[in-house]
C-alpha positions in Angstrom: 45.9 169.0 22.8 46.0 166.5 19.8 46.4 168.9 16.8 43.3 167.4 15.1 41.0 167.6 18.1 42.4 171.4 18.5 41.9 172.3 14.9 38.2 171.1 14.7 37.8 172.9 18.2 39.0 176.1 16.6 36.9 175.8 13.5 33.6 175.3 15.5 34.7 178.5 17.7 35.1 180.6 14.5 32.0 179.1 12.7 30.0 179.8 16.1 31.2 183.2 16.9 28.3 185.2 16.0 25.6 182.9 17.2 27.4 182.3 20.3 27.9 186.0 21.1 24.1 186.6 20.6 23.4 183.4 23.0 25.7 184.5 25.7 24.2 188.0 25.6 20.7 186.5 25.7 21.4 184.5 28.9 23.0 187.6 30.4 20.0 189.7 29.8 18.0 186.8 31.6 20.0 186.8 34.7 18.8 188.2 38.1 20.9 189.8 40.6 18.3 188.6 43.0 16.1 185.6 43.1 14.1 185.2 40.4 10.6 185.3 42.1 11.2 188.8 43.2 10.4 189.7 39.8 6.9 188.4 40.1 3.7 190.1 41.3 2.2 189.3 44.6 -0.5 187.6 42.7 2.0 185.7 40.6 4.0 184.6 43.8 0.7 183.6 45.7 0.0 181.0 42.8 3.5 179.9 42.8 3.6 178.8 46.3 -0.1 178.1 47.1 0.2 174.4 47.4 3.5 174.6 49.4 3.9 173.7 53.0 3.8 176.5 55.5 7.5 176.4 56.0 8.2 176.6 52.3 5.6 179.4 51.8 7.6 181.5 54.4 10.9 180.7 52.8 9.5 181.7 49.3 8.1 184.9 50.8 11.3 186.0 52.4 13.2 186.1 49.2 16.4 184.7 50.9 16.5 181.1 49.9 17.1 179.5 46.5 14.4 177.7 44.9 15.3 174.9 42.6 13.1 173.5 39.7 12.8 170.0 39.1 11.9 168.9 35.6 11.1 165.0 35.6 10.5 162.6 33.3 9.3 159.9 35.4 6.7 157.2 34.3 6.7 153.8 35.5 6.4 152.2 31.9 10.1 152.9 31.1 12.2 150.7 33.1 15.1 153.5 33.2 12.7 156.1 34.4 10.8 154.2 37.0 13.3 154.9 39.8 12.4 158.7 39.4 9.2 158.2 41.1 10.5 159.1 44.7 13.4 161.5 43.4 11.5 164.8 44.0 10.9 163.8 47.7 14.1 163.0 48.3 15.6 166.2 46.2 13.7 168.3 48.2 14.8 167.1 51.5 18.3 167.3 50.2 17.7 171.0 49.4 15.9 171.7 52.7 19.1 170.5 54.5 21.3 173.1 52.8 18.8 176.0 53.2 17.1 175.8 49.8 13.7 174.9 48.4 12.6 172.5 45.6 9.4 172.4 43.5 8.7 170.1 40.7 8.3 172.5 37.9 6.9 170.0 35.6 6.9 166.5 33.7 7.9 165.8 30.3 6.7 163.1 27.9 9.0 160.0 27.9 8.4 157.2 25.6 10.5 153.9 25.3 11.8 153.0 21.9 12.3 149.5 23.0 8.4 149.3 23.2 7.5 151.1 20.2 10.1 149.7 17.8 8.3 148.2 14.8 4.9 149.8 15.8 3.3 152.9 14.6 4.2 154.8 17.9 7.9 154.7 16.8 7.0 157.5 14.1 6.5 160.0 17.2 10.0 159.0 19.0 12.3 161.5 17.2 9.8 164.4 17.2 9.3 163.8 20.7 12.7 165.4 21.5 11.6 168.7 20.5 8.3 168.2 22.3 10.1 167.4 25.5 12.3 170.5 25.0 9.0 172.6 24.9 7.4 170.9 27.7 10.4 171.7 30.0 10.4 175.4 28.8 6.7 175.5 29.9 7.7 174.2 33.5 10.6 176.8 34.0 8.7 179.5 32.2 7.0 180.4 35.5 10.2 182.1 36.8 10.2 180.7 40.1 13.4 179.2 40.0 17.1 180.0 40.7 18.5 176.7 39.5 17.3 173.5 38.0 17.5 169.7 38.1 16.7 167.7 35.2 15.6 164.0 35.7 16.4 161.9 32.3 17.9 159.0 31.0 16.5 157.5 27.8 16.8 158.2 24.0 15.1 161.6 23.2 14.6 162.7 26.8 17.9 163.8 27.6 18.6 165.6 24.4 15.3 167.1 24.8 16.1 168.4 28.3 19.4 169.6 27.3 17.8 171.7 24.7 15.6 173.1 27.1 18.3 173.5 29.8 20.0 175.8 27.1 16.9 178.0 26.5 17.3 178.8 30.3 21.0 179.1 30.1 21.0 181.5 32.8 20.2 179.0 35.3 22.7 176.7 37.1 21.7 173.2 36.4 22.6 169.6 37.2 21.4 166.6 35.4 20.4 163.6 37.6 20.7 160.1 36.3 19.2 156.8 37.6 21.3 154.1 36.7 21.3 150.8 34.6 19.6 147.6 35.6 21.8 144.6 36.7 22.6 142.4 33.7 20.3 139.8 32.9 20.7 137.1 30.0 23.7 137.1 28.0 23.8 139.3 24.9 24.9 136.6 22.7 21.8 134.4 24.0 19.5 137.2 23.3 20.6 137.6 19.6 20.5 133.9 19.1 16.9 133.4 20.2 16.0 136.5 18.0 17.6 135.0 14.7 16.2 131.6 15.7 12.5 133.2 16.0 13.2 135.1 12.6 14.0 131.8 11.0 10.8 130.1 12.6 12.8 127.8 14.7 11.5 128.9 18.0 7.9 130.1 19.0 6.9 133.5 20.4 7.0 132.0 23.9 10.8 131.3 23.6 11.2 134.8 22.2 9.4 136.6 24.9 11.0 134.9 27.8 14.4 135.5 26.4 13.4 139.3 26.1 12.1 139.2 29.5 15.2 137.7 31.1 17.2 140.3 29.3 15.0 143.3 30.2 14.0 142.3 33.7 13.8 145.3 36.2 14.1 148.8 37.0 17.0 150.8 35.2 18.5 151.6 31.7 18.4 148.8 29.5 22.4 147.4 29.7 23.2 147.6 26.0 25.1 150.5 24.6 22.2 152.3 22.9 21.0 155.8 23.0 20.1 155.9 26.5 23.5 154.7 27.7 25.2 156.9 25.2 23.2 159.8 26.7 24.8 159.1 30.2 28.3 158.6 28.9 28.3 162.0 26.9 26.5 163.9 29.8 29.2 162.7 32.2 32.2 163.4 30.1 30.6 167.1 29.3 30.5 167.6 32.9 26.8 167.8 33.5 26.5 164.7 35.8 28.4 164.3 39.1 31.5 162.5 38.6 30.8 158.7 38.6 27.1 159.1 38.4 25.8 157.5 35.3 26.3 154.0 35.9 25.7 153.1 39.5 22.6 150.9 39.9 19.3 152.5 40.8 18.6 150.5 44.2 22.0 150.9 46.1 23.0 153.5 48.9 25.6 155.1 46.7 22.8 156.0 44.0 20.8 157.8 46.7 24.0 159.5 48.2 24.7 160.8 44.7 21.2 162.0 44.2 21.3 163.9 47.3 24.7 165.5 46.3 23.4 166.7 42.8 20.6 168.6 45.0 23.5 170.4 47.0 25.7 171.0 44.1 23.2 172.9 42.1 22.9 175.4 45.2 26.4 176.0 45.1 26.2 177.5 41.7 23.4 179.9 42.1 23.6 183.7 41.9 23.2 183.8 45.9 26.0 181.3 46.3 28.6 184.0 45.4 29.9 181.3 42.7 27.4 181.7 40.0 28.0 179.4 37.1 24.8 179.1 34.6 24.7 176.0 32.4 24.6 178.2 29.4 28.3 179.3 30.1 29.3 175.9 31.4 28.5 174.5 28.1 30.8 176.1 25.4 32.6 174.7 22.5 35.1 172.9 24.3 32.4 170.9 26.0 30.5 170.1 23.1 33.7 168.8 21.5 34.4 166.7 24.4 30.8 165.2 23.9 31.8 164.3 20.5 34.8 162.7 21.4 33.0 160.5 24.0 30.6 159.3 21.4 33.5 158.3 19.0 35.8 156.8 21.4 32.9 154.4 22.8 31.2 153.6 19.5 28.0 155.4 20.9 24.8 155.6 19.3 24.3 156.9 15.8 21.4 158.9 16.9 23.8 161.4 18.6 25.0 162.5 15.1 21.8 164.3 15.1 21.0 165.0 18.6 24.6 166.4 19.4 24.0 168.9 16.3 20.4 170.1 17.8 21.9 170.4 21.3 25.1 172.4 20.4 22.8 174.6 18.3 20.5 175.5 21.4 23.9 176.8 22.9 24.7 179.0 19.9 27.3 176.4 18.8 27.3 175.0 15.2 28.8 171.6 14.9 28.4 169.3 11.8 29.1 165.8 10.5 32.3 166.7 8.9 33.7 167.8 12.3 32.6 164.1 13.5 34.3 162.7 10.6 37.5 164.7 11.3 37.7 163.8 15.1 37.1 160.3 14.0 40.5 160.2 12.2 42.1 161.3 15.6 39.8 159.5 18.2 40.5 155.5 18.5 37.7 153.3 19.8 38.6 152.4 23.4 35.7 150.4 24.4 33.9 147.4 23.3 30.2 147.6 25.0 27.5 145.4 23.5 26.5 145.4 20.8 30.1 146.5 19.9 31.4 143.6 22.1 30.1 141.0 24.4 30.1 142.9 27.8 27.3 145.4 28.4 27.4 148.8 30.2 27.7 147.0 33.8 30.8 145.1 32.6 32.2 148.7 31.3 31.7 150.1 34.6 33.2 147.2 36.6 36.2 147.4 34.1 37.0 151.1 35.1 34.2 153.0 33.9 34.0 156.6 32.8 36.8 157.7 35.2 39.4 155.3 33.4 38.0 156.5 30.1 38.5 160.1 30.6 42.0 159.7 32.0 42.9 157.9 29.2 41.6 160.4 26.6 43.1 163.2 28.8 46.5 161.4 28.7 46.2 161.6 24.8 45.1 165.3 24.6 41.7 164.2 23.2 39.8 165.7 25.5 40.0 169.5 26.9 40.6 169.4 30.3 40.1 173.3 31.0 36.4 173.3 31.2 33.8 174.1 33.6 31.8 171.2 35.2 28.9 171.0 37.6 31.7 169.5 40.0 34.2 172.4 39.7 36.8 173.7 37.0 38.7 171.1 35.2 37.8 167.6 33.6 40.3 166.0 35.9 37.7 166.0 38.5 36.0 163.1 36.4 38.9 160.8 36.6 37.7 160.4 40.5 35.1 157.7 41.3 32.4 157.9 43.9 32.4 155.5 46.8 30.8 155.2 50.5 33.0 156.1 53.4 30.9 155.0 56.6 27.7 155.6 54.6 28.4 158.9 53.1 29.6 159.9 49.6 33.3 160.4 49.2 35.6 160.3 46.2 38.8 158.5 45.5 41.4 158.3 42.4 39.7 156.1 39.9 41.5 153.3 38.3 44.7 153.8 36.2 44.5 150.6 34.2 41.6 148.5 32.7 40.3 145.7 34.9 39.2 143.9 31.4 41.1 144.8 28.4 38.3 143.1 26.3 36.0 146.0 27.4 38.1 149.0 27.9 41.4 149.3 26.0 44.3 152.0 25.8 45.5 154.7 23.5 48.3 152.5 22.8 46.3 149.3 21.8 43.1 150.7 20.7 40.4 148.1 19.2 39.9 150.5 16.2 42.5 153.3 15.5 39.6 155.6 14.6 36.3 156.4 16.0 33.4 153.9 15.9 31.2 156.2 13.8 31.8 156.9 10.1 30.2 159.6 7.8 29.7 158.2 4.3 28.9 160.4 1.2 28.3 160.1 -2.4 25.8 160.6 -5.0 23.1 158.9 -2.9 23.7 161.6 -0.4 25.4 161.9 3.1 24.9 159.1 5.8 26.4 157.7 8.9 27.6 154.2 9.7 28.4 152.8 13.1 31.4 150.7 12.2 32.5 149.8 15.7 30.3 146.8 16.0 30.9 145.6 12.1 34.0 143.6 11.4 36.3 145.2 8.8 35.6 142.5 6.1 31.7 143.2 6.1 32.2 147.1 6.0 32.6 147.2 2.0 29.9 145.8 -0.3 28.8 146.3 -3.8 25.7 144.5 -4.5 22.1 144.8 -6.2 19.5 146.8 -4.4 16.3 145.5 -3.2 14.0 148.4 -2.4 11.2 148.8 0.2 9.1 151.7 1.3 7.9 150.2 4.5 9.9 148.1 7.1 6.8 146.0 7.2 7.5 144.4 3.9 11.0 143.0 5.1 9.6 139.9 6.8 7.6 138.8 3.8 10.4 139.1 1.2 12.8 137.2 3.8 10.2 134.5 4.3 9.9 134.0 0.5 13.5 133.8 0.1 13.7 137.2 -2.1 16.8 138.1 0.2 18.8 135.1 0.0 21.6 136.4 -2.0 24.1 139.3 -1.7 22.1 142.8 -1.6 21.7 146.0 -0.4 18.4 146.4 1.3 17.1 150.0 0.7 14.3 151.2 2.9 13.4 154.5 2.1 10.7 157.3 3.0 11.6 156.9 6.5 13.0 160.3 7.2 11.9 162.9 9.5 9.6 164.8 7.0 8.2 161.6 5.6 7.0 159.7 8.7 9.2 161.1 11.7 12.3 158.8 11.1 11.5 155.8 13.0 14.1 153.4 14.3 14.1 150.1 12.1 15.5 147.5 14.7 13.0 145.0 13.2 15.2 144.8 10.3 18.2 143.5 12.2 17.2 139.8 12.9 16.5 138.8 9.4 19.4 140.7 8.1 21.6 139.0 10.6 20.5 135.7 9.6 21.3 136.3 5.9 24.8 137.3 7.0 25.3 134.2 9.1 24.2 132.2 5.7 27.1 133.8 4.1 25.4 136.5 2.1 27.2 140.0 1.8 24.4 142.2 3.0 24.0 145.9 3.8 21.2 148.1 4.8 20.8 151.8 3.2 17.9 153.9 4.7 16.9 157.4 5.7 15.6 156.1 8.8 17.4 155.5 11.9 18.9 152.4 13.9 20.3 153.9 17.0 23.0 152.4 18.9 22.1 148.6 18.5 22.5 148.2 14.6 25.1 145.3 15.5 26.9 143.4 13.0 25.0 144.4 9.8 26.7 147.4 8.0 24.1 150.0 7.7 24.3 153.4 6.0 21.3 155.3 7.9 20.0 158.8 8.1 20.6 159.2 4.5 20.1 162.9 3.8 18.5 164.6 1.8 15.9 162.2 2.4 13.8 160.3 -0.1 10.7 162.3 0.7 12.2 165.8 -0.4 14.0 164.7 -3.6 16.9 162.7 -2.6 18.2 160.3 -5.0 17.3 157.6 -2.8 13.7 157.9 -4.2 15.1 157.0 -7.8 16.7 153.7 -6.7 15.2 150.6 -8.5 15.5 147.0 -7.6 18.9 145.4 -9.4 20.5 148.8 -9.2 24.0 148.5 -8.1 25.0 150.3 -4.6 28.5 150.5 -3.1 28.7 151.1 0.6 32.1 151.5 2.2 32.5 152.0 5.8 36.1 152.2 5.4 36.7 154.8 2.4 33.4 156.5 3.6 31.6 156.1 0.2 28.0 155.7 -0.5 27.3 155.5 -4.5 24.5 154.5 -6.7 26.2 153.0 -9.7 23.9 153.7 -12.3 24.5 156.2 -15.3 23.9 159.8 -14.6 21.8 160.2 -17.8 19.6 157.3 -16.9 19.0 158.9 -13.5 18.0 162.0 -15.0 15.4 160.2 -17.0 13.8 158.2 -14.0 10.9 159.5 -12.2 11.1 159.4 -8.5 9.0 157.1 -6.6 6.1 159.0 -4.7 4.3 156.7 -2.4 1.2 157.3 -0.5 2.3 158.0 3.1 -1.1 159.0 4.5 -1.3 155.9 6.5 1.6 157.0 8.4 0.2 160.5 9.1 -3.1 159.1 11.2 -3.6 157.3 14.0 -1.5 156.7 17.4 -1.7 160.5 17.8 0.5 161.1 14.6 -2.1 163.6 13.3 -1.0 165.9 16.3 2.5 166.0 14.9 2.0 167.2 11.3 3.2 170.7 12.3 6.5 169.2 13.6 6.9 167.0 10.4 6.6 170.0 8.4 8.9 172.0 10.0 11.7 169.5 11.1 15.1 169.8 9.4 17.0 167.3 7.7 19.1 164.6 9.7 22.6 166.4 9.3 20.9 169.8 10.7 19.9 167.8 13.8 16.3 166.7 12.5 15.4 169.8 14.5 12.0 171.7 14.6 13.8 175.0 16.0 
């Protein structure tokens, strides 16, 4: 093992010893030596199978067959989740074929950040992760199930489902992906049209057509944002079947992988004789593998929060310092848009997850000695799926990249450190996705231009107020303030300013996900302005230094002067009402800071 990866892993094990021991004791107490529904009263059980077919009723009565709970995040408004419409039917059929039963235990909400970005609904997005976890828990709380299949792809959905899975860590579990859409309009063209629209050089019709050409069919959006980062991390953590993440939704291989997921979960149930509950599968080494995958691929900065919350659900405590230390050892091995020209389909064609895992294992950067849903040992994930006479089979995956501009090697990485950088200084702590930012733009010292709403940026841009070197500060966007919305609306105008030759950076206690692009952005600033962070005292013209190389985030104002300043206290009531935001007030009050996972639990 790489000594830094090993050192971080051992620190996490020691830090988590008490909480992990308690967690494992909890799931041991929840384990049953028989099928779980045998603990239900006759009335309970009758309600549980009342709507089943006669055959399934008889099977559920006899207490011999495993019953697998299906948690689905299907809706047909999310392109990535639309393929799940018929998955329950398919999964039930596959389960029947191996002598098991399947029931949809529940559905969870699934919102699309692509639809809500720049809209009021985005202020529910991050908070929805914990609501998803609670919704899944309600479905599984019926105690009818001997295993679980979780259907989810996108931003907050997979982390929420993962947290729920850990709460039911006594159940064997497989996560079932649905795959990316085929590539549409080139990413370069999409960005060009967005910036032309921001400059007023093309109209809304041209912009809409460009977006429709990019996001054009069922499947995950093809850029490397949170949705595809979810898939990457879950596969490297061994919770997907090998090679399942990035196969198109509408091909036979995808159907075969879905059927195989159903079969595989039955092989891990108590009655199979090879019991492997998900709470034991996911240990400290598995969590570290997920962190390494994030860094090696320049994945979504949302996972600097999600992974903290996900690990905590399994009794494991990680922090941003762990990520920062790992980043010194883990090189950036992929260039996937917005970190490069090729999208996730280019990555898959160049060698995909199997090649990435092979390369990271070669350098001792991943723990090989881990449990996975495919069996013991991460080497299984250097295999790739294919169809052999129409049936799922596996073969050795590629040993070399088919496109060195998309997947590189340990010897010739794109960057010698991970694609995510932790910044700290008197303004607090923050993260920057450095993988997409040229090194010459990663360091900037410039006067602040302060905003307390993302909606004020366009007017300032149009008026020329931002036509200069500046650090744009957008504050009161944190979890407790307004739910920490993503601020993608800012990227086109800030990108235009950079193209005009200005040195520009963004500092915010809001989010930018995996699509921040070329603009240097110190995001997730904690403590957030709403709870007393120094960000609340920044004024227009204050000099701010953002250094993505050394990891500095500093307000260059005399400390005595800062002590005399009053913190800004804006009226946020308009962000606490309408579009359902009133219903989330209890979550906003409870939610922790970004570095603690922005969690309500």
